[in-house]
N, C-alpha and C positions, 0 to 999 in steps of 0.2 A: 297350878299358879303362879303364884303373890304376883301384885301390880311392878312390884319390885321386877323380880324375875322376868314379866314378860316389856317393860321398861329397858329391864340391858337387853333382852334378847331382840329387841325393833334398833337400840342404838347399833349393837352391830353387829344389823339385817344392813342399817340405813353406812355405815361403816365399809363395810363390804361391797356395796353396791358407788361407795361414789366415787373409791377407792380402783377398783373396776374403770369408772365413765370413765375418769382421768387417766388413769395406767395405757388403756388403747383410746384414747383420741390421741393423744401424745405418743404410740404408736403411728395413728394414720397418716399424725406432724408430723417425722420422723421418715413413711414409705416417702411421702408427697416431695419430703425440702431433701434432707440429707439424699447427697451425691449415693451414685454406687461402688461397690467398690470392684478392686478386682480381680478378685474371688464371683463378685458377682453378673460380673460383662464379661469372669472366662466361662464361665453356666450358663449365659445368655451365648453367644457367641457358636459357641461345638452343640448344643444340648438343645435349649428352645426355639431360633432362629430354624436352625433343620430338621427339627425333629425325626432326629439318629439317637437317639432315647437309648433303646435297646440291641442287640445283638452287634450282626460283623464290622458295617457301618459306623455302629457309634466311634467313638472316640476311647480308649481308654484312661480310664487318671478315674479319682476316688471325690473331685470337686465335681460326680454326676449323683447328687446325690435323689435319687430315684420320682420318687412321687414329691416334690419337690419338679424336677425337669418336666412330669409330665403335667403338674397342675400348669405350671407357667407360660407350657404351651399351648393347650390352651386359650386361655386365657389372646396370650401374644397373636391367634385365630383371632379371637374376637374386639384386641385392642390394639394387634397393633404394637410395640415394644417400649409402651411409657412404664416405665421399669413404677408409679407407683401400683395398675395394677399388678404386675409379674410377683407384687412381696406381695397380694395382697389373699393369697393358700395359707405364707407365714401369720400376716395378721389378724390371721379369723383360728391362726390355734392355737393364739392364747388366748381365748374364749374359754377350749380343753383345757390349760393348763392351768386355767385363773382359774375353774372347777375343778379340778382334779388338786391344789391348791387345799383351798377350802375345803376340801373335803377329808382330804388325810390329817389337819387339825381340828377336828370338831372334835379327835379328843383328851385335847387344851383343855380342860371347864373353865378356869378364869378367861374371862373372855379380854381383860385390857395383855396380855401374858398373848393371847392368841391371836386379838386385832395386832401383835406387836409383829408380832412370829408371819404375819399375811403378809405387812407392809414389806418385808425383813427380804422374804420368799420370792415375790414378783414386785418388790424394786431391786434386783442389784444387775446395772445399768451393762455389765459384761454383756449378762442373758438376755433379759431382754432387748438387749438392742437388737439379739436373734432376731425378732419376734419381729421385729419392718426389711431383712432380707428377702433374698432370693437366694432366698441356702436354704439346704432341710433340715438347721441345727433348731430350728425353733418349729416349727413341725416333731421330730421328732420325739424332742423333749416331753411334746406338752401330750401325745402318743404312751411315750412309758409312764407319765407319771400317774395317765387315766391305767395301764393296767396295773401298778402297785395297787389302785382305788380298785376295781377292780375283784382283783384278790384277795384283797381284808375282804368285799366282803362274802367271798368263797366262802372263804377260810374256814369265815362266821356261818355261814348259810347252806355253806355244798350244794350250794344251787349249780347246772348247769350253765344252765341259761347264764351267771356269773363269768361264771371259768371259760367260758365259747365268745362275750365282750374285752374278758383279759383278752382270753387269745391273738382274735383278731385284733387290738390296738397292738401291741408287743409286736404283729406281721407290719400295721403300716410303719409306724417307730423302726422297723428293716427297713424295709424299701428305702425309708425319706435317710434312715442312717444306717451305714453295715456297720457300724459303733455294737448297734445292738440286736445283734448275732447271738454276744457273748450272753445280754439280761436274756435271751426265748431261753435260750439252756441251760440260764438259770432257776428259768421258767416252771417249763416243766420238769426238771429235780426235784422243787422245791416243791410245785407237788406232789409230782407221787413220793412226796417224805413223807409227804400232808393226807393222804389214801392209806399209806403201809400203818401210820401209828393209828387213822381212824377207817380200822380193815370192819371188825364188827361194827364197827354204829350205820353200815356205809351195805342200799341195801346192792344183789348183781347188778341189779340194770346200770343204780349209782356209776357202777368201777367199770362197764362195756361203756360207759356214756364219756368215761375219764382220756381211757383208752381214745378209742376211736379222738377224743377232743389234740387229747399229745399225738396222734401219731398226724390228723390234721394239718395241726401247727406246725413236725416236722417235713413234711410233703406242703408244703407254703411256702417255707421256709430256704426249704432245700433252693434253689434255684436263687439264689442268694446268696449261699456256701459259696457255690460253685463259681458266683458272680464274681468275689472275698477273694476267690480264689485266687481266676485269673490276672486279681489285681494284683495279686500281692509276684506270680508268677513273673508278672509284665512291668512288675518293679512302680507299678502306681499307686502303695501304699507307701509314698518317704512321705511324709510329712511322720513331721516328729524322728526323733532315734537312739538309744544305746546307750545315750551316759549316763542312766539313769535315774528311778522312780522320781526323785525330789527336783534332782535338774531338770526334767525333761516336765513329768506332771504338775509334781508339785510347787515347786518354785515358779511355775504360769498359773497354775488358781489362786496361787495368792497374788500375786501380783495385778490378774485380774481385778481378782473380790476389791481384796482387803487395800488395792494398789502400794504391797510392798514385799520384797522379799527376800528382808532378810537372812541369814543361814540359820540363827539364832529360832530361827520358828518351826521349820520343823522336828527342831529340841520340843518347842512346847505342841504343834499337833500327834508327836510317838508318846509323849505323858495325857493328851485328852487320849488320843488311841487305846492304849491301855488300860487306862480305868474303865474306859466304853464294852474294855472286852473282861476287865473283874466284873463290873456289871453285872454283863449279859450269862460272861460264865454260873455268881453268882443265882441270878435271876434261873439260871438252869439245875445249878441244883436244889433249891429250893424247890420251885413249880412240878419236878421230872418232865422227858423225854417230852408228852405230849402237850403240856399245857403251857411249856415254853415255846415249841413250835407255833404255836396259836393265836402269837401277842404279837402286836400288832412290830414292836421294833425290832422284832423278832425278821421279821420282815422282810423292814429295812435293812439291819446288818445281814440278812443272806445277800441281800443285793449289791451294797457297798461292798466287803469285807469278800463278798463271791467275783468281783469283776475287778477288784488287785490282784485277788491271788489267779486271777484270771491272764495282766497284764505283766503279771511278774515269769507267769508259766508263759504261753508266749513271746516275752524278748529275751532267757532263758534259752526253749530249745530251742523256736522256729523264727525267730531273733525279725519282730514283727516292732516295729518302735515302740516305744511309750508314746500314750496317748498325750501329747502337749497343744496345751489350752480349750480350745475350741469343742476341740476330738474330747477329752475327759472331761466337759463339763458338765455332765450328769451326775460325777463325783458331790461337787456344789448341791447339789440339794437332798442328797443320799447320806449328808454329815450330817448337815441342818438338822433335819427330818428326826435321823436318829437320835444327833443332842436336843433334843427339842423333846420325843417321847421320856429320855431317861429323867430330864431335866428334872421335868412332872412330875415325877412319878414319886418327889417326896418335898415335903413344905421346906423344909430348909435348901433344896437345895435352888428347886425352884426361883428364886429373887434376882438368882444368877442370866435367867431369861433378861434381865431385862440390858447384859451386855446387847444381845439383839437391835441396839434400839442405834446399833452403829453404822444399821446397816443402808436404814433410809435415807441418816445423813450423808452417807455417801452417796447415796443418789440422789441430791437436792441438788449437794457440788456439782456435780457430774451433769445435771439438763444441759441440754442443749436441740438446736437442732443444722448443726452442721457437721460431728464430727462426732469420733465413736472413742470408746476406746478405748479395744484391742484395733489391733494396726490401722491409727489415724493413717497414716499415711500415706497408704492403699491405696482412693482416690485422688479423685483429680477436679478440684469443684471449680465453672465454668468461668468467673473471674478469676484466674489465675490460665484456663487455657486461651481468653481473650485480649489480655497481659499478653500473651503472647503470641499470638492468630499476624495480629496487630501488627507482629515487624513482619510478616514472613508475608512471603509473592511463593512462585510457581514453583522458581529456581532456588529455593533456601533448602537447604540438606539439615535436618534438624534430624539432632541425637537422642533419645532418653532413658532414664534405666529403664530394665528390663519389666519391670510390673508398669510401670505409666503405658508398654504400649495399649493396650487394651483399654481403656479409660480417655486416651487420647483420637484412639480411632473414635469409639460413642459420644467423642464432641467431634467431630469429625464431621457427623450424622447432624447432631442438633444442625451446626452450620454452615454445611452440604459443603465443606470445605476439604479441597483433594488434597492437601499435603501426608505423604508418608513421612513413620518418622522410624531406621532404623536403632536400636535394641544395641546396647554397651555397659556393661558395669563402671568402665574406664572414661575417663574425658575425655571425648575425642572433640582432636583439637584438628582437625578438620572441617569440622560442622561451623551450621551459620550461628546454628541456637543450641546449645545443650541443654538439658532438662535435668536434675541431676540433686538430690536431695541434705542436706546438711548434714545429718546423722553420718553420714560417710564420709571417709577421708578422702581427702582430696590432695592429688600436691597442690599444692601453692604455684608451683614451676606452672605447669597446667593448663592455671588462669590466667595466665600473666595479660594473657594478651585479648579478652573477656571481662564485661563486664556487668556487673547484677545487674535485671531493673525488673524480676519481680519475683515474690518472696510472696512462698505462703503456709504460714503458723501452723494448722491446724496439720499439715497432708505435710509441711517441714519441706516442702518444694523448693529448688530456689531454680529459678532458667537464669543464663551468661549469652549473653550472644557479643558476636564481634566488635571490641574498636573501631579496630578502622575492616571494616568487610572489604572481604577477597577480590584479588581481581579476578578473575577468571576468561580460562580461553580458552578455546577445544579447540582441539586438538581433537579429532576421529569425533565425525560425523553420518549419521547415517539413513536417510529417513525410506519410508517401505508402505507397501499396507499389505494387510492380513489375512489372504479372502479365508473364504465361512470351511472349518474345518476340526476336524474331531477326533485331531492326533492328542495324544498327552503333553508333547512338550512343545514348545512355539520355543525360538530361536531370536532375538534381538542383539547378544552378540556373541563374539563368536576371538576369545584372541590372547596370545601370548606378551606374556607380560620384559619390554624392554629392559634393557637395565638403567637406557634412560630415565625410567618414567619408578623404577627400583626404592629413591626417596623423594618424593616427589608425590604432597603431596595433592589427592586427586577426587570427580567429586562423580561418579554415575549421575547418567539420570536422562530420564523416556517419558514419555507423553504421546496419547494413541487415545480415540471412540472406540471403545467397544462393544463387543453387541453380544449377546447369544439368544439364543437358541429358545430360554424357556427364562422367569425370571428367577433366577438364583443361582449363584456359579460357585466353586468351590472352589478357581481359578486362584492360584499362589505365585508376586513373582520372586523369584528369585534368584541368588547375589550369590554364588561360587565359585571358587576359587582351590585349584589342586597342585600340588607338589610335578618334579617332576614323571613318578610311578601312578599319577594318577588319583594313590592319595586326595582323598581330601581337606583341605586347611582353614578354609573359614564358609560357614552356611550361615546366608541370611533367608532370609524365610517370608512373607509380606500378603497374608489373602483382604484379597483386597472387597469382598463384601463383606470386610472388617466396618472399615469407612467409609461404602459406599452403600450397606445393608442389600436386601430380596427388590435388584431391580436389573430390565431387559440390555439397560442403554451403560456405558458411567462412562466418567473420563479419566482416563489411569496417569496419572503424575509420582511417576518416581525414582526421591532425592537417595543416595548414596554416600553417606562420607568418608574416604578412604585418607585414615592419617596417613598411615607410606606403610606397602609389605612387609608379612613377613618375611624374611631371606629366604623360607621355601617357597609359597608360591610362584609360581611359572605360571599359570595359565584361568585363565577371569571366562565365567562363562556368563551371562545372565540370560534368563526363559522365565519365558511362562509355561507352570507347571497345571494341566488341565488335566490334573489326577481326577476326576468321573466323564471323561473324554468326553464334554458332550461340547455342543456348537459351538464358535465361536468367531469371529471376526474382527480384527483390528485395522480400520481404515485411519488416514495421517499419522499413522505412528511413527518416530523422531528419538534414535539412537543416541543423545552422543555423552561424549566423555574430557571433562574439566580440567583443564590445571588450573590451581590452585596458588595466585601467592600475596 
């Protein structure tokens, strides 16, 4: 090797290490500084804090990315609820992601093109940011790409060890994100085809070991298949829609990656896709089936087009939603890798790789430690919360947009504040404080009695308070004590709605000192109303643990604003739902129904 060659390799190595160090440091900073997303907080409340990750008592929700939930649970037991620690599994998985991309780009001979592509792959903000969240997408993508690395090595070497590592990686990916069940099935089929094409070149011991690994993989992912089916039957696979592949998948991926989603661009992508298919078909005809299935681009094309085919099949025949934004995120590196392989096969097309420089430029324009490319409106900053909390006392009724409730509860914990909130998509005119977003279409008349006093540009959050505070008159007042009980339902109030209150603005207020026998509670305060036939009309629930954390003693302070009763509402019931029948007592409990003027 010439000295010049050594210098080039050394320069690329230095560049690679420097790039990794920068990106990894950036992720650590984001994990520390960026407030958690709504989905992160939901994962924490439902799975990490409770430890109910698998089994009948676990909440049936696709938000439960099993590997992430389990690892974060262990870190929670060691370090508590600080999200920096809970995010570490995803941050650390970036090392696997970066290594996999580095390995997959090795076939690109030109070091400049390879360096540009490495930046492009690892510096897409939409993807990169998920390596600093308590979610399953970073972990799963890292191990999926590691799977491809070892599948490629297996195709070259026919090594049983390489196939075993590949299958282990895809199992981890599957249990990190059930989307990769399709990838696991595609992997088995592809390797089976490779076995058939290489049948004469493989010993019976090799063939047998491969079949054993196929079976082991299927056995290992079978519980995940059953879990996915259970999620589908329970309506938990709700994300996305059946509105069309471009509208749901293509458009959202383009918007989050390239930051525009013009409909004309789908024709550009279709044109590129057609050109890729033509190039692959030509290669197949020219080289023959066996050699074609041994090429690096065929393996990537298998997963890219295979996933798209399965997505279309499931949407049309199983009514499974098209994957939206983050759920289809894996298609981005697959598409880019396939394109990079094909462009660099010929000198005359390789110069098109310079277009990949757009990705690092977009990354530089989006560097921050406060917001995100995807769902910037799904987090509440501490500064915004502080603005709101100084305007409240324990009698304040606060109405929030539904996706704010978990973030509000988490902020309550940090400040040891007791204010619960009600979540309504409409502007609740009986609330003292209303938190909403500037992206929502709010009737100007609804805001006439309110003034804007705080806003967060990054999250689009707005905070309104009454220009003239309500005159509050207590019309029902009762004080009582709840002796220790393990009853499932503990009543605070139960009354029929008189006609005189039908068109009045009201507020429900409950306070009390609660004690549980163990430092853990699933107790929910429930406000519900019924019509004359005892059909449920309104149902509002607030889990006390969300705001208070895992404690044996905590103070209940529940406020619920009622703008007007609906014409069908006949009865109000306010109670504590002790769903797991834990022993609980409440001292100095007080219920008030307050008239607002």
